[in-house]
C-alpha positions in Angstrom: 130.3 234.7 51.5 133.4 233.1 51.5 135.1 230.1 49.3 136.9 227.3 51.4 140.1 226.1 50.0 141.2 222.5 49.9 144.0 220.4 48.8 144.1 216.9 47.3 145.5 214.6 50.0 148.3 213.4 47.3 149.9 216.7 47.8 149.5 216.6 51.8 152.3 215.0 53.4 151.5 212.5 56.0 151.1 208.9 56.9 147.2 209.1 57.4 144.4 211.4 56.7 144.7 213.3 60.1 148.4 213.9 59.3 147.7 214.9 55.7 145.1 217.4 56.9 147.5 219.0 59.5 149.9 219.4 56.6 147.2 221.0 54.2 146.2 223.4 57.2 149.7 224.4 57.6 149.8 225.4 54.2 146.7 227.6 54.8 143.9 225.3 53.3 140.6 224.5 55.0 140.1 221.0 54.2 141.6 218.0 52.1 140.1 216.4 49.0 140.0 212.6 49.0 141.7 211.1 45.9 144.3 208.4 47.0 142.4 205.2 48.2 139.4 207.4 49.1 137.1 204.4 50.5 139.6 204.0 53.2 140.7 207.8 53.8 136.9 208.6 54.0 136.2 206.0 56.9 139.6 207.5 58.4 138.4 211.1 57.9 134.9 210.2 59.5 136.7 208.5 62.5 139.1 211.5 63.1 136.7 214.4 62.0 138.6 215.7 59.6 136.9 218.3 56.9 136.8 217.0 53.4 135.8 218.9 50.5 135.0 216.1 48.1 135.9 212.8 47.1 137.6 212.4 43.5 138.1 209.3 41.6 139.5 206.2 43.2 136.8 203.7 42.0 137.5 200.9 39.7 136.4 201.4 36.1 134.2 203.9 34.8 130.4 204.4 34.3 130.8 203.9 30.3 133.7 201.7 30.4 134.0 199.4 27.2 134.1 196.3 29.8 130.8 195.2 31.2 132.4 194.2 34.4 134.3 197.4 34.7 131.0 199.3 34.5 129.6 197.3 37.4 132.7 197.7 39.4 132.5 201.5 39.0 128.9 201.6 40.2 129.6 199.3 43.0 132.4 201.5 44.3 130.7 204.9 43.4 127.6 203.6 45.6 130.2 203.2 48.6 131.7 206.6 48.0 128.3 208.1 47.8 127.4 206.8 51.2 130.5 208.0 52.7 130.2 211.2 51.1 126.9 211.6 52.8 128.2 210.9 56.1 131.1 213.5 55.5 128.7 216.1 54.4 130.6 216.4 50.9 130.0 215.2 47.4 131.6 212.9 44.8 133.1 214.1 41.7 132.2 211.7 38.6 133.3 211.7 35.1 131.8 209.5 32.4 135.3 208.0 31.5 138.9 209.1 31.1 141.3 208.3 28.6 138.9 207.1 26.1 137.9 209.6 23.0 136.8 209.6 19.6 138.9 212.7 19.1 142.0 210.7 19.0 142.5 207.7 16.9 141.7 204.1 18.0 140.8 204.9 21.6 137.0 205.5 21.7 134.8 203.4 23.5 133.3 201.1 20.7 130.0 202.8 20.9 128.3 205.8 19.8 128.3 209.1 21.7 124.6 208.7 22.1 125.0 205.2 23.7 127.8 206.3 25.9 125.5 209.3 27.4 122.8 206.7 27.8 124.9 204.5 29.7 126.1 207.4 31.8 122.7 209.0 32.4 121.3 205.5 33.5 124.2 205.1 36.0 123.7 208.6 37.4 120.1 208.4 37.9 120.8 205.2 40.3 123.7 207.0 42.0 121.5 210.2 42.5 118.9 208.3 44.2 121.4 206.8 46.6 122.8 210.5 47.0 119.4 211.8 47.8 118.8 209.2 50.5 122.3 209.7 52.1 122.7 213.4 51.7 125.6 213.6 49.3 125.8 215.3 46.0 127.3 214.4 42.7 129.4 216.7 40.8 129.6 216.1 36.9 133.2 217.2 36.1 133.7 218.0 32.4 137.2 216.7 31.1 139.1 218.3 28.0 138.6 216.6 24.7 141.9 214.6 24.8 140.7 212.7 27.7 137.0 212.3 27.0 134.3 213.1 24.4 131.1 212.8 26.2 131.4 215.9 28.5 133.9 218.5 27.6 132.1 221.9 28.8 130.0 223.1 31.7 127.3 223.4 29.2 127.4 219.7 28.2 127.5 219.0 31.9 124.4 220.9 32.6 122.7 219.2 29.7 123.3 215.5 31.3 122.3 217.2 34.7 119.1 218.0 33.1 118.6 214.5 31.7 119.5 213.0 35.1 116.9 215.2 36.6 117.8 215.1 40.3 118.4 217.7 42.9 121.4 215.7 44.3 123.4 216.3 40.7 125.3 219.4 40.3 128.1 220.3 37.7 131.6 221.7 38.5 134.5 223.3 36.9 138.2 222.6 36.7 139.9 225.6 35.7 142.6 223.7 33.6 140.1 222.0 31.4 138.2 225.1 31.3 141.3 226.7 29.8 141.2 224.4 27.0 137.3 223.9 26.3 135.4 227.2 27.3 135.6 230.1 25.2 134.7 232.3 28.3 135.0 230.4 31.7 133.6 233.0 33.6 130.3 233.0 31.4 130.2 229.5 31.7 130.3 229.4 35.5 127.5 231.9 35.5 125.4 229.9 33.1 125.5 227.2 35.8 124.2 229.4 38.6 122.8 227.4 41.5 123.9 224.1 40.0 127.6 225.0 40.2 128.8 222.8 42.9 132.5 222.5 43.1 135.8 223.9 41.6 139.2 222.4 40.9 142.2 224.9 40.9 145.3 224.5 39.0 147.4 226.7 36.5 147.5 226.0 32.7 150.5 223.4 33.2 148.6 221.8 36.3 151.0 223.2 38.8 149.8 225.4 41.6 147.9 228.6 40.6 150.2 231.7 40.2 152.8 229.7 38.5 151.3 230.0 34.8 149.2 232.2 32.6 145.7 231.2 33.6 143.6 234.5 34.3 141.9 233.6 37.6 140.4 236.9 38.5 137.3 236.6 36.3 136.8 233.1 37.6 136.6 234.4 41.3 134.2 237.3 40.0 131.8 234.9 38.2 131.6 232.6 41.3 130.9 235.9 43.4 128.3 236.8 41.0 126.4 233.4 41.6 127.1 233.7 45.2 129.1 230.3 45.3 130.1 229.4 48.8 131.5 225.8 48.2 135.1 224.6 48.1 138.0 225.3 45.4 140.2 222.3 45.7 143.9 222.3 44.2 144.0 219.5 42.0 147.5 219.3 40.5 149.9 217.0 38.6 153.1 218.5 40.4 154.2 221.7 42.3 156.7 223.9 41.1 158.8 223.2 44.2 158.8 221.7 47.5 155.2 222.0 48.7 156.1 223.5 52.1 157.9 226.2 50.0 155.4 227.1 47.1 151.8 225.8 48.3 151.6 228.7 51.1 152.7 231.3 48.6 150.0 230.2 46.2 147.4 230.0 48.7 148.0 233.6 49.7 147.9 234.8 46.3 144.5 232.9 45.7 143.1 234.4 48.9 144.0 238.0 47.9 142.3 237.2 44.5 139.2 236.0 46.5 139.2 239.0 48.6 139.5 241.3 45.7 136.4 239.4 44.0 134.5 239.8 47.5 134.7 236.0 47.9 136.5 236.0 51.4 
């Protein structure tokens, strides 16, 4: 059993998907995660046979956007991304919304949480049917309370997954968000069991793992407990130095931690 490591394409130097993958591989990664113009990038990855861990973001609007047109655009773009993910043999990361929350003043959606959940579940059921046809997977990502208020924890993602009721839908974790919202990140991962489908890695300040104070060994031990064998993708806001210098060191540290947890 082993976890493969991926790097989001925004931190992989190169003029095209193949060049970005070669940069990521030079740093020690096994694949790239598409987050910059992913519809175009996914088509290029198919042409160039580049391994892709997942498709993250890159669509217009949000599934619970306050604007009707933006919700339709999100459904349309995600439908295209789901089809491409099926061809690539990966999944799409989906969040209800980013940047709208009733936990901060004057930036909610204008609806109740129950209404927002209903909109999200309805849209996800449609996307899940498409994912089942294409062979793709959908990963519900919990975000912290300052970025949304519909799905903050793995437990909430699992509840939404149960309402959607599709074997194409999984939950995922992002250790940056989990550090804010989960009282016990390892226990949360174990609670998801077979429905845990993807992981985002960073440190507490959104730089590469090993530069902050996050306690990653229990996370990897939890993944070993559930026999997770998917991807762990670096999703960063920035690196602590030049990527060529700092990312290989971080990958080496992470692989050491995975070996200690019997994940590599």
